[in-house]
C-alpha positions as CSV (number, residue, x, y, z in Angstrom):
1,M,0.0,0.0,0.0
2,S,1.2,3.5,-0.8
3,F,0.0,6.9,0.3
4,L,-0.6,10.1,-1.7
5,A,0.0,12.3,1.3
6,P,2.2,10.2,3.7
7,F,2.8,13.2,6.0
8,F,-0.7,12.8,7.4
9,L,0.4,9.5,8.9
10,L,2.1,11.6,11.5
11,G,-1.3,12.2,12.8
12,A,-1.3,8.6,14.1
13,I,0.9,10.0,16.9
14,A,-2.3,11.3,18.4
15,V,-3.1,7.8,19.7
16,A,-0.8,8.7,22.6
17,L,-3.4,11.2,23.9
18,P,-6.0,8.6,24.9
19,I,-3.4,6.6,26.5
20,V,-2.2,9.6,28.5
21,F,-5.7,10.5,29.5
22,H,-6.3,6.9,30.7
23,L,-3.2,7.0,32.8
24,I,-4.1,10.2,34.5
25,R,-5.3,9.5,38.1
26,R,-9.0,10.0,38.3
27,T,-10.8,11.5,41.3
28,S,-12.2,9.1,43.9
29,K,-15.3,7.2,42.8
30,E,-16.8,7.4,46.4
31,R,-18.4,10.5,47.7
32,M,-17.9,11.6,51.3
33,T,-19.8,14.3,53.0
34,F,-17.5,17.0,54.3
35,S,-18.4,20.2,56.2
36,S,-16.3,22.7,54.3
37,L,-13.5,22.7,51.6
38,M,-12.3,26.2,52.2
39,F,-9.4,25.1,54.4
40,L,-8.2,22.5,51.9
41,Q,-5.8,23.0,49.0
42,P,-6.9,21.4,45.7
43,T,-4.4,18.9,44.3
44,P,-4.7,17.8,40.6
45,P,-4.4,14.1,39.8
46,R,-1.0,12.8,39.3
47,V,0.3,10.1,37.0
48,T,2.2,7.7,39.0
49,R,3.8,4.4,38.3
50,R,1.1,2.8,40.4
51,N,-1.5,4.0,38.0
52,R,-3.1,1.3,35.9
53,L,-5.0,1.5,32.6
54,E,-8.7,1.0,32.9
55,N,-11.2,0.3,30.2
56,I,-8.6,-1.0,27.8
57,F,-11.2,-1.9,25.1
58,L,-12.5,1.7,25.2
59,L,-8.9,2.9,24.9
60,L,-8.3,0.7,21.8
61,L,-11.4,2.0,20.1
62,R,-10.3,5.6,20.6
63,C,-6.8,4.8,19.3
64,L,-8.4,3.0,16.3
65,V,-10.5,6.1,15.4
66,L,-7.4,8.2,15.3
67,C,-5.5,5.6,13.2
68,F,-8.4,5.4,10.7
69,L,-8.5,9.2,10.4
70,A,-4.7,9.4,9.9
71,L,-4.9,6.7,7.2
72,G,-7.8,8.4,5.5
73,F,-6.2,11.8,5.3
74,A,-3.0,10.1,4.0
75,R,-5.0,9.0,0.9
76,P,-3.9,5.4,0.7
77,F,-4.1,3.3,-2.5
78,F,-2.8,0.0,-3.8
79,Q,0.1,0.5,-6.2
80,K,-0.2,-0.9,-9.7
81,P,2.6,-0.8,-12.4
82,M,2.5,2.1,-14.7
83,V,1.0,1.5,-18.2
84,P,4.0,1.3,-20.5
85,D,4.4,3.9,-23.2
86,Q,2.8,3.0,-26.5
87,K,6.2,3.2,-28.2
88,S,7.8,1.1,-25.5
89,G,9.2,-2.0,-27.0
90,V,9.3,-0.3,-30.4
91,G,12.7,0.4,-31.8
92,H,14.1,4.0,-31.8
93,K,15.5,5.7,-34.8
94,I,18.9,7.3,-34.1
95,V,21.2,9.4,-36.3
96,L,24.7,9.5,-34.8
97,L,26.6,12.7,-35.9
98,V,30.4,12.6,-35.3
99,D,32.5,15.7,-35.8
100,T,35.6,15.2,-38.0
101,S,36.6,18.9,-38.5
102,A,40.1,20.2,-37.9
103,S,39.5,21.3,-34.3
104,M,39.0,17.6,-33.4
105,R,42.7,17.0,-34.1
106,R,43.5,18.5,-30.7
107,Q,45.0,16.3,-28.1
108,N,42.9,13.1,-27.5
109,L,39.6,14.5,-28.7
110,W,39.2,11.9,-31.5
111,S,39.8,9.0,-29.2
112,L,37.2,10.4,-26.8
113,A,34.8,10.8,-29.7
114,L,35.3,7.2,-30.8
115,A,34.7,5.9,-27.2
116,K,31.5,7.9,-26.9
117,A,30.3,6.8,-30.3
118,E,31.0,3.1,-29.4
119,A,29.1,3.5,-26.1
120,V,26.0,5.0,-28.0
121,L,26.1,2.1,-30.5
122,R,26.4,-0.6,-27.9
123,K,23.3,0.8,-26.0
124,T,21.1,0.3,-29.1
125,S,18.6,-2.6,-29.0
126,P,18.0,-5.0,-31.9
127,S,14.8,-3.1,-32.8
128,D,16.6,0.2,-33.1
129,Q,17.5,1.7,-36.4
130,V,20.8,3.7,-36.6
131,A,22.4,5.9,-39.2
132,L,26.1,7.0,-38.8
133,F,27.2,10.3,-40.3
134,T,30.5,12.3,-40.0
135,F,30.7,16.0,-40.7
136,D,33.1,18.9,-41.2
137,Q,32.5,21.3,-44.1
138,Q,30.4,18.6,-45.7
139,T,28.3,15.8,-44.2
140,H,29.2,12.2,-45.1
141,S,27.2,9.1,-44.6
142,L,29.1,6.0,-43.2
143,V,26.1,3.8,-42.4
144,S,22.6,4.4,-43.6
145,F,19.4,3.1,-42.1
146,D,19.1,0.5,-44.8
147,Q,22.7,-0.7,-44.3
148,W,22.1,-0.9,-40.6
149,S,19.0,-3.0,-41.1
150,S,20.9,-5.4,-43.5
151,M,23.6,-6.1,-40.9
152,N,23.4,-9.0,-38.5
153,A,21.7,-7.7,-35.3
154,G,24.6,-8.9,-33.1
155,E,27.3,-7.3,-35.2
156,R,25.8,-3.9,-36.1
157,A,27.4,-1.9,-33.3
158,V,30.8,-3.4,-33.8
159,L,30.8,-3.0,-37.6
160,A,29.7,0.6,-37.4
161,A,32.3,1.4,-34.7
162,Q,35.0,-0.2,-36.9
163,R,34.0,2.0,-39.9
164,L,34.2,5.1,-37.8
165,A,37.6,4.0,-36.3
166,E,39.1,3.8,-39.8
167,L,38.6,7.6,-40.2
168,K,40.7,10.5,-38.8
169,P,39.7,14.2,-38.4
170,G,40.4,16.2,-41.5
171,W,41.4,19.9,-42.0
172,A,38.0,21.3,-43.0
173,T,35.9,23.8,-41.1
174,T,32.9,22.9,-39.0
175,H,29.5,23.4,-40.6
176,L,27.4,22.2,-37.6
177,G,24.1,23.8,-38.9
178,N,24.2,21.9,-42.2
179,A,25.0,18.6,-40.4
180,L,22.0,18.9,-38.1
181,I,19.7,19.7,-41.0
182,T,21.1,16.8,-43.0
183,A,20.4,14.5,-40.1
184,A,16.8,15.8,-39.8
185,E,16.3,15.2,-43.5
186,A,17.6,11.7,-43.2
187,F,14.7,10.9,-40.8
188,A,12.2,12.4,-43.4
189,E,13.7,10.3,-46.1
190,A,13.4,7.2,-44.0
191,D,9.8,8.1,-43.2
192,K,9.0,8.2,-46.9
193,Q,10.2,4.7,-47.2
194,G,7.8,3.5,-44.6
195,Q,10.3,3.2,-41.7
196,N,8.5,5.6,-39.4
197,I,9.0,3.7,-36.1
198,G,9.6,4.8,-32.5
199,A,11.2,8.0,-31.2
200,R,13.7,9.9,-33.4
201,R,16.9,11.1,-31.8
202,I,20.0,12.8,-33.1
203,V,23.2,12.1,-31.0
204,L,25.8,14.8,-31.7
205,I,29.4,14.0,-30.7
206,T,31.5,17.2,-31.0
207,D,33.8,19.6,-29.2
208,L,31.1,22.2,-29.9
209,Q,33.7,24.9,-30.5
210,E,32.4,28.4,-31.0
211,G,34.0,28.7,-34.4
212,G,31.5,26.2,-35.8
213,R,29.0,27.6,-38.4
214,L,25.3,27.4,-37.6
215,D,24.1,28.5,-41.0
216,G,20.6,27.4,-41.9
217,L,19.4,26.7,-38.3
218,Q,17.8,30.1,-37.9
219,G,14.2,29.7,-39.1
220,Y,14.5,26.0,-39.9
221,D,11.2,24.1,-39.6
222,W,12.2,21.1,-37.5
223,P,10.0,18.0,-38.0
224,R,8.0,16.9,-35.0
225,G,9.3,14.2,-32.7
226,I,13.0,14.8,-33.2
227,E,15.2,15.3,-30.1
228,V,18.9,16.4,-30.3
229,E,21.2,15.1,-27.6
230,V,24.7,16.7,-27.4
231,E,27.6,14.6,-26.2
232,P,30.3,17.3,-25.8
233,I,34.0,16.5,-25.7
234,K,36.4,18.7,-23.8
235,A,40.2,19.1,-24.2
236,A,42.3,18.6,-21.1
237,R,44.4,21.7,-21.9
238,P,42.2,24.6,-23.2
239,T,44.9,27.0,-24.4
240,N,44.9,27.5,-28.1
241,A,45.9,30.3,-30.4
242,G,45.7,30.5,-34.2
243,L,47.1,32.5,-37.2
244,Q,45.3,34.2,-40.0
245,W,46.5,36.4,-42.9
246,V,44.9,39.8,-42.9
247,V,44.2,40.8,-46.5
248,D,43.1,44.4,-47.3
249,A,39.9,44.9,-49.1
250,D,41.7,46.7,-52.0
251,D,44.2,43.9,-52.3
252,S,42.2,40.7,-51.8
253,A,44.4,38.7,-54.1
254,R,47.0,37.6,-51.5
255,P,49.1,38.5,-48.5
256,D,52.7,39.5,-49.1
257,T,55.8,39.8,-47.0
258,D,56.3,43.5,-47.6
259,P,55.7,46.0,-44.7
260,G,52.1,46.0,-45.6
261,A,51.5,42.3,-44.9
262,R,49.9,41.6,-41.6
263,V,48.8,38.6,-39.6
264,R,46.1,38.2,-37.0
265,V,46.8,36.1,-33.8
266,L,43.7,34.8,-32.1
267,N,43.6,33.6,-28.5
268,T,40.6,31.5,-27.3
269,A,38.4,32.8,-24.5
270,N,39.3,29.9,-22.1
271,S,43.0,30.1,-22.7
272,K,45.5,30.1,-19.8
273,R,48.3,31.9,-21.6
274,E,48.9,35.3,-23.1
275,Q,52.4,35.3,-24.5
276,F,53.1,33.9,-28.0
277,Q,55.7,34.0,-30.7
278,I,55.6,33.9,-34.5
279,R,58.6,33.2,-36.8
280,W,59.3,32.1,-40.3
281,V,60.3,28.5,-40.8
282,G,63.3,27.5,-42.8
283,V,64.5,31.2,-43.2
284,T,68.0,31.8,-41.9
285,G,68.3,35.2,-40.2
286,S,64.5,35.6,-39.5
287,V,63.9,37.2,-36.1
288,P,61.0,35.8,-34.1
289,L,58.3,38.3,-33.0
290,D,56.8,38.2,-29.5
291,I,53.1,38.9,-29.2
292,Y,50.9,39.5,-26.2
293,V,47.3,38.4,-26.7
294,P,44.8,38.3,-23.8
295,P,42.3,35.4,-23.7
296,G,39.3,36.0,-25.9
297,Q,41.0,38.7,-28.0
298,S,43.1,39.0,-31.2
299,R,46.0,41.1,-32.3
300,I,46.9,42.2,-35.7
301,V,50.7,42.7,-36.2
302,P,53.1,43.0,-39.2
303,A,54.6,39.8,-40.3
304,P,58.1,39.2,-39.1
305,G,60.9,40.5,-41.3
306,A,62.9,38.2,-43.5
307,P,66.2,38.7,-45.3
308,T,65.9,40.3,-48.8
309,N,67.1,37.2,-50.7
310,A,64.8,34.8,-48.7
311,T,61.4,33.5,-49.9
312,P,59.5,32.6,-46.8
313,E,56.5,30.2,-47.2
314,R,55.7,29.0,-43.7
315,L,54.8,31.2,-40.7
316,L,54.8,29.3,-37.3
317,L,53.2,30.2,-34.0
318,S,54.4,28.8,-30.7
319,G,53.3,29.1,-27.1
320,D,50.0,27.3,-27.0
321,D,48.9,23.7,-26.3
322,D,47.7,22.6,-29.8
323,D,49.7,23.0,-33.0
324,F,47.1,21.9,-35.5
325,D,46.4,25.6,-36.4
326,N,49.8,27.1,-35.7
327,T,51.1,27.2,-39.3
328,I,50.0,29.3,-42.3
329,Y,51.5,29.2,-45.8
330,L,52.4,31.9,-48.2
331,V,53.0,32.0,-52.0
332,Q,54.2,35.1,-53.7
333,P,52.7,35.0,-57.2
334,K,54.3,36.8,-60.1
335,P,52.4,39.9,-61.4
336,E,50.2,39.1,-64.3
337,Q,51.2,40.6,-67.6
338,V,48.2,42.5,-69.2
339,N,48.7,43.7,-72.8
340,I,46.9,46.6,-74.3
341,L,47.4,47.5,-78.0
342,F,46.8,51.1,-79.2
343,L,46.3,51.7,-82.9
344,G,46.8,55.3,-83.9
345,G,49.2,57.9,-85.0
346,D,49.6,59.5,-81.6
347,L,53.0,60.2,-80.2
348,E,53.8,58.9,-76.7
349,K,55.1,62.2,-75.4
350,D,52.5,64.4,-77.0
351,P,50.3,65.8,-74.1
352,A,47.6,66.6,-76.6
353,A,47.2,63.0,-77.8
354,L,45.2,60.0,-76.5
355,L,48.3,57.7,-76.1
356,Y,50.0,60.2,-73.7
357,Y,47.3,59.8,-71.0
358,L,46.7,56.1,-71.8
359,K,50.3,55.3,-71.0
360,R,50.1,57.0,-67.7
361,A,46.8,55.7,-66.6
362,F,47.9,52.2,-65.8
363,Q,50.5,51.7,-63.1
364,Q,52.4,48.6,-62.1
365,T,50.9,46.9,-59.0
366,R,51.7,43.7,-57.1
367,R,48.8,42.0,-58.9
368,Q,49.5,42.9,-62.5
369,V,51.7,44.8,-64.9
370,V,49.8,46.6,-67.6
371,Q,51.8,47.0,-70.8
372,V,50.5,49.6,-73.3
373,N,52.0,49.0,-76.8
374,S,51.2,51.2,-79.9
375,R,51.3,50.7,-83.6
376,P,50.8,53.2,-86.4
377,A,47.3,53.8,-87.5
378,D,47.8,52.5,-91.0
379,A,50.5,49.8,-90.3
380,P,49.7,46.3,-91.3
381,L,48.3,44.2,-88.4
382,S,48.5,40.4,-88.4
383,P,46.7,38.0,-86.0
384,T,50.1,37.1,-84.4
385,N,50.4,40.8,-83.3
386,L,47.2,40.3,-81.3
387,V,48.2,37.2,-79.4
388,G,48.1,37.9,-75.7
389,V,46.3,41.2,-76.2
390,H,43.5,41.8,-73.8
391,L,42.2,45.1,-75.0
392,L,42.5,46.8,-78.4
393,I,42.1,50.6,-78.5
394,A,41.6,52.3,-81.8
395,G,42.0,56.0,-82.4
396,G,39.9,58.0,-84.8
397,D,42.7,58.1,-87.4
398,L,42.7,54.3,-87.9
399,G,43.6,53.2,-91.4
400,D,42.3,50.4,-93.6
401,N,45.3,48.0,-93.2
402,P,44.8,46.9,-89.6
403,L,41.0,46.6,-90.0
404,P,40.8,42.9,-91.0
405,A,42.9,41.7,-88.1
406,A,40.8,44.0,-85.7
407,Q,37.6,42.5,-87.1
408,K,38.9,38.9,-86.5
409,F,40.0,39.9,-83.0
410,L,36.6,41.2,-82.3
411,S,34.7,38.2,-83.7
412,D,37.0,35.8,-81.7
413,G,35.9,37.3,-78.4
414,G,38.1,40.3,-78.0
415,T,37.1,43.7,-76.8
416,V,37.7,46.8,-78.9
417,L,37.4,50.4,-77.7
418,F,37.0,52.7,-80.6
419,V,37.5,56.4,-79.8
420,L,35.7,58.6,-82.3
421,T,38.0,61.6,-82.4
422,N,36.6,62.9,-85.7
423,A,33.5,62.5,-87.8
424,L,35.4,60.9,-90.8
425,A,36.3,57.9,-88.6
426,A,32.6,56.9,-88.7
427,R,33.2,55.0,-92.0
428,L,35.8,52.7,-90.5
429,L,33.7,52.3,-87.4
430,G,30.8,51.2,-89.6
431,R,32.9,48.6,-91.3
432,L,34.1,47.3,-87.9
433,A,30.6,47.3,-86.5
434,G,29.0,45.8,-89.7
435,A,27.0,48.9,-90.5
436,D,27.5,50.2,-94.0
437,N,27.3,53.9,-94.7
438,L,27.5,54.9,-91.0
439,N,27.7,58.6,-90.7
440,A,28.7,61.0,-87.9
441,A,28.8,64.7,-87.6
442,E,30.5,67.1,-85.2
443,A,28.1,68.3,-82.5
444,P,27.3,72.0,-82.7
445,A,29.9,74.1,-80.9
446,G,29.0,76.4,-78.1
447,G,29.7,75.9,-74.5
448,Y,30.3,72.3,-73.4
449,A,28.5,69.0,-72.9
450,M,28.3,66.8,-69.8
451,F,27.2,63.3,-69.1
452,G,23.4,63.6,-68.7
453,R,22.2,60.0,-68.3
454,I,24.4,57.0,-67.3
455,D,23.3,53.4,-67.0
456,F,24.9,52.5,-63.6
457,E,23.6,49.0,-63.9
458,H,26.0,48.4,-66.7
459,P,29.2,46.6,-65.6
460,L,31.3,49.5,-66.8
461,F,29.6,52.0,-64.5
462,A,28.7,49.7,-61.7
463,P,31.7,50.7,-59.7
464,F,30.4,54.3,-59.7
465,A,26.8,53.4,-58.6
466,D,27.5,54.6,-55.1
467,P,26.1,58.1,-54.7
468,R,29.6,59.2,-53.4
469,Y,31.1,58.4,-56.8
470,S,28.2,58.9,-59.3
471,D,28.7,62.6,-59.9
472,F,30.1,63.0,-63.5
473,T,28.9,66.6,-63.9
474,K,32.3,68.1,-63.3
475,I,33.6,66.5,-66.6
476,H,33.2,68.9,-69.5
477,F,33.3,67.8,-73.1
478,W,34.3,70.5,-75.5
479,K,33.7,68.4,-78.6
480,H,31.9,65.2,-79.4
481,R,30.5,63.5,-82.5
482,R,26.8,62.9,-83.2
483,L,26.5,59.4,-84.4
484,D,23.7,57.9,-86.4
485,T,22.9,55.1,-83.9
486,D,19.8,53.9,-85.8
487,K,22.1,52.1,-88.2
488,L,23.8,50.2,-85.4
489,S,21.8,47.1,-84.7
490,C,21.5,45.8,-81.1
491,A,23.4,48.9,-79.9
492,R,23.1,49.7,-76.2
493,I,23.7,53.3,-75.2
494,V,25.5,53.1,-71.9
495,A,25.8,56.9,-71.4
496,R,24.4,60.0,-73.1
497,F,25.3,63.7,-73.0
498,D,23.0,66.2,-71.5
499,N,21.7,67.1,-75.0
500,G,20.7,63.5,-75.7
501,D,23.5,62.5,-78.0
502,A,25.1,59.1,-77.3
503,A,28.4,59.3,-75.4
504,L,29.3,55.6,-74.9
505,I,27.9,52.8,-77.0
506,E,28.2,49.0,-76.6
507,L,27.8,46.6,-79.5
508,S,28.1,42.8,-79.7
509,R,30.1,41.5,-82.7
510,G,30.5,37.7,-82.9
511,K,31.9,36.6,-79.5
512,G,33.4,40.0,-78.8
513,R,32.3,43.4,-77.8
514,L,32.8,46.8,-79.4
515,L,32.7,50.0,-77.2
516,V,32.4,53.3,-78.9
517,L,33.3,56.6,-77.2
518,T,32.1,59.6,-79.2
519,S,34.6,62.0,-77.7
520,G,38.2,61.6,-76.9
521,W,39.9,62.0,-73.5
522,N,42.5,64.3,-74.9
523,P,42.4,67.9,-73.7
524,G,41.2,69.1,-77.1
525,D,38.0,67.1,-76.8
526,S,37.3,66.9,-73.0
527,Q,38.5,67.0,-69.4
528,L,38.0,63.3,-69.0
529,A,41.7,62.5,-68.8
530,L,42.2,65.1,-66.1
531,S,39.3,63.9,-64.0
532,S,39.3,61.4,-61.1
533,K,36.9,59.2,-63.1
534,F,39.3,58.5,-66.0
535,V,41.6,55.8,-64.4
536,P,38.8,53.8,-62.7
537,L,36.8,53.9,-66.0
538,L,39.7,52.5,-68.0
539,Y,40.3,49.8,-65.4
540,S,36.6,48.9,-65.6
541,V,36.9,48.6,-69.4
542,L,40.0,46.4,-69.0
543,E,38.3,44.3,-66.4
544,Q,35.3,43.7,-68.7
545,A,37.7,42.8,-71.4
546,G,39.1,40.0,-69.2
547,G,42.4,41.7,-68.6
548,I,42.0,41.9,-64.9
549,R,41.2,38.7,-63.1
550,A,41.1,37.9,-59.4
551,Q,44.6,36.6,-59.0
552,V,44.1,34.5,-55.9
553,S,47.0,32.5,-54.6
554,H,45.7,32.1,-51.0
555,Y,42.8,29.7,-50.4
556,Q,41.2,27.9,-47.4
557,V,40.8,24.2,-47.0
558,G,37.8,23.1,-49.0
559,D,37.9,26.0,-51.5
560,S,37.6,25.3,-55.2
561,V,40.4,26.6,-57.4
562,D,39.6,27.8,-60.9
563,V,42.2,26.2,-63.2
564,A,40.5,27.0,-66.5
565,A,42.4,30.3,-66.7
566,L,45.7,28.5,-66.0
567,S,45.5,25.9,-68.8
568,P,42.2,26.0,-70.7
569,A,43.2,23.6,-73.5
570,Q,45.2,20.9,-71.9
571,P,44.9,18.6,-68.9
572,V,46.1,20.0,-65.5
573,T,48.2,18.1,-63.0
574,V,48.2,19.4,-59.4
575,R,50.7,18.2,-56.8
576,K,49.4,18.3,-53.3
577,P,51.4,19.1,-50.1
578,D,51.7,15.4,-49.3
579,G,53.4,14.7,-52.7
580,S,50.4,13.0,-54.3
581,E,49.3,14.3,-57.8
582,V,45.8,14.8,-59.1
583,R,45.3,14.9,-62.9
584,L,42.3,16.8,-64.2
585,S,40.9,16.2,-67.7
586,A,40.8,18.9,-70.3
587,G,37.2,19.6,-69.6
588,E,37.5,20.1,-65.9
589,T,37.8,23.7,-64.8
590,R,37.8,23.4,-61.0
591,F,40.2,21.7,-58.7
592,S,38.3,20.9,-55.5
593,Q,40.7,18.5,-53.6
594,T,42.1,21.2,-51.4
595,D,41.8,19.0,-48.3
596,L,45.3,19.7,-46.8
597,P,46.9,22.9,-45.7
598,G,50.1,23.7,-47.5
599,I,51.6,24.6,-50.9
600,Y,50.0,23.2,-54.1
601,A,51.7,23.3,-57.5
602,V,50.3,23.0,-61.0
603,T,53.1,20.9,-62.4
604,S,51.7,20.6,-65.9
605,L,52.6,24.3,-66.5
606,Q,56.2,25.5,-67.0
607,P,57.1,27.2,-64.8
608,A,54.8,25.6,-62.3
609,V,52.0,27.8,-60.8
610,R,51.8,27.5,-57.0
611,F,49.1,28.5,-54.5
612,A,48.7,28.2,-50.8
613,V,45.9,26.6,-48.9
614,N,45.4,27.5,-45.2
615,L,43.2,26.3,-42.4
616,D,40.0,28.3,-41.8
617,A,40.7,30.8,-38.9
618,A,37.3,29.8,-37.4
619,E,38.7,26.5,-36.4
620,S,41.1,28.2,-34.0
621,R,38.2,29.5,-31.9
622,T,38.0,26.3,-29.8
623,A,36.3,27.7,-26.7
624,P,33.1,25.7,-26.0
625,M,29.9,27.1,-27.5
626,P,27.0,27.4,-25.0
627,V,24.3,24.8,-25.6
628,E,21.9,27.6,-25.1
629,E,23.0,29.0,-28.5
630,L,21.5,25.9,-30.2
631,L,18.3,26.3,-28.2
632,R,18.1,30.0,-29.2
633,L,18.2,28.9,-32.9
634,G,15.3,26.5,-32.3
635,V,17.1,23.2,-32.1
636,P,15.0,20.7,-30.2
637,M,17.5,19.8,-27.6
638,K,17.1,16.8,-25.2
639,P,16.2,18.1,-21.7
640,P,19.1,17.7,-19.1
641,E,19.1,14.8,-16.7
642,I,17.6,16.9,-13.8
643,E,14.8,17.9,-16.1
644,L,14.2,14.3,-17.1
645,T,14.1,13.3,-13.4
646,K,11.5,16.0,-12.7
647,Q,9.4,14.8,-15.6
648,A,9.6,11.2,-14.4
649,E,8.6,12.3,-10.9
650,Q,5.8,14.3,-12.2
651,K,4.5,11.4,-14.3
652,R,4.7,9.1,-11.2
653,R,2.8,11.5,-9.1
654,L,0.0,11.8,-11.8
655,H,-0.1,8.0,-12.0
656,N,-0.4,7.7,-8.2
657,A,-3.1,10.4,-8.1
658,E,-5.1,8.6,-10.8
659,L,-4.9,5.3,-8.9
660,E,-5.9,6.9,-5.6
661,N,-8.8,8.6,-7.3
662,Q,-10.0,5.4,-8.8
663,Q,-9.7,3.4,-5.6
664,K,-10.9,6.0,-3.0
665,L,-9.9,4.0,0.0
666,W,-10.1,7.0,2.2
667,R,-13.9,6.9,2.1
668,W,-14.0,3.5,3.6
669,L,-11.5,4.5,6.3
670,I,-13.6,7.6,7.2
671,V,-16.7,5.4,7.4
672,A,-14.8,2.9,9.6
673,A,-13.7,5.7,11.8
674,L,-17.2,7.0,12.2
675,V,-18.6,3.5,13.0
676,V,-15.9,2.9,15.6
677,L,-16.5,6.4,17.0
678,L,-20.2,5.7,17.4
679,F,-19.5,2.4,19.0
680,E,-17.0,4.0,21.3
681,T,-19.5,6.7,22.3
682,W,-22.2,4.1,23.0
683,L,-19.7,2.0,25.0
684,A,-18.4,4.9,27.0
685,G,-21.8,6.1,27.9
686,R,-22.8,2.6,29.1
687,L,-19.7,2.3,31.2
688,T,-20.3,5.7,32.7
689,R,-23.9,5.0,33.6
690,R,-22.9,1.7,35.2
691,A,-20.3,3.5,37.3
692,L,-22.8,6.0,38.5
693,V,-25.2,3.4,39.8
694,P,-24.5,3.0,43.6
695,G,-23.8,-0.4,44.9
696,P,-26.1,-2.2,47.4
697,G,-26.0,-1.2,51.2
């Protein structure tokens, strides 16, 4: 028997009261006539050892009443086993997610992860269904639900654990959000196949480092019935610092070792150290650099200096507990050669000519060297002269001889900028554009013209779309040519003057593109060459012509490298940092096997093109992420053990209350107490009357 309110059993202690009352010495039963009591002192009855219990049966009845009342108020009931859950005995569906990102390379985290995964697998029952996934930047399936079901029931856990033990953590970053969504979708896919059984649970084994990405979790509609259980793994030594190149926004191509190159040193929030050191590896004469970084902060410092004749490639950090993220790699690419060919009779040193300002517009940078070559306007031009040319600029005095080669260059996909410096050049422009009898006339003189309408959605003017740079009204055009654009089919007018005349026109010819500027940038025609818009506009034209490409030689693990620009017509062979080689076919344009940090080399080219692959800096943020962050993003987390205990206790109480409400034993106990109380009252009255009747004589 159990009790719903057992504390009321303490009321049974009241049975001592009748006993005490029965032990109290009663007054004498005999009456004696006495003259006066005023001279006597009253004395209360005393309990003495010589007192004896009288009317024991009456005493038992009174004690029994109190016991019945105490039992009744304690709400007794007969315990019955709880009805098992409807899903009890039905197998659970479990997705086991194991983290294999770079941060799991720390200390003994991987061995701890294997032990926890094996413990989870061994706890499964034969009716359970399990799918095993690993994740880093991508989520990979090791054992699907179907494969688990096809295994022998007694060997499933062992075989799955063996497959997991064959793996090692890689170097990729942690995409925790994508992994959790993939696991949830695995349940949905299994449900479509008619495997909707039991509870669904995701067991996540990870170091839960704060650098993990949670993309996609915000707003994700989780299917009902899924519960996520996190099995966190903690490193014994928490101090960890990492390195990252700091690349300026205007020089995103790569870091360099000149004074402008900088490196960021990150220290985790739970770190126990603050002093670190960075130095170049394999460089004689390199001086180490001491750095102070408090826990949870980062510092940006210049890269350590290196001798002039040295080519440093590895920068090493020391002073922390884990070295998986202590090395970053550097490759110094050669500046790309960009060739521009100018056709015209301008002299290079003539400040009144187009070529004078064109030569001075392009400066040599770390990313590219722009070479402007010129040929006379009427000199013969062969296709070999155009090999390697990215942009062809034709002045208004262009002759007939270079026209065939320019037409072929345009039809093969090249870009030609035709500057209409006089109205007579419209004839050659028409032949180049495929428009016969194209005419142009000098715009009426008087004052000056300005840009009136510009298409800032066009790629040429997109860099100027910001209101801070979109003001072209300060550029005055003294002369321009009014071109008959109706004869130019499929012409797009990118910019107009304030009088409505076309200023910049774009035409497509074959695979190429023809740009027509109806006024020159020389001082005789306009102020364009002297304005702040001239150089950016020319670079925009060169970029659209394919002359300026993002020359990236610094990648992160998992990035895809565009190799089409390196060797578009032949197979590419890439040597990885571990010495293995990967051969790509001629049709492949992307190299995606950047799974190791280090220096890669495209050995199929001579000289070989090299690029560096580094670890994602987010992996260096190894401080534990609060589980509340997952709850905030809506992840259906498994309640903690104390919460589960509370839920079980609440369920047990509800079950007991239901049993007590069904049995209602307290009613019978109250009835029994009343019956005994009535009997005790009758019996006590009878005994009292008998005691009052005087004896004979």
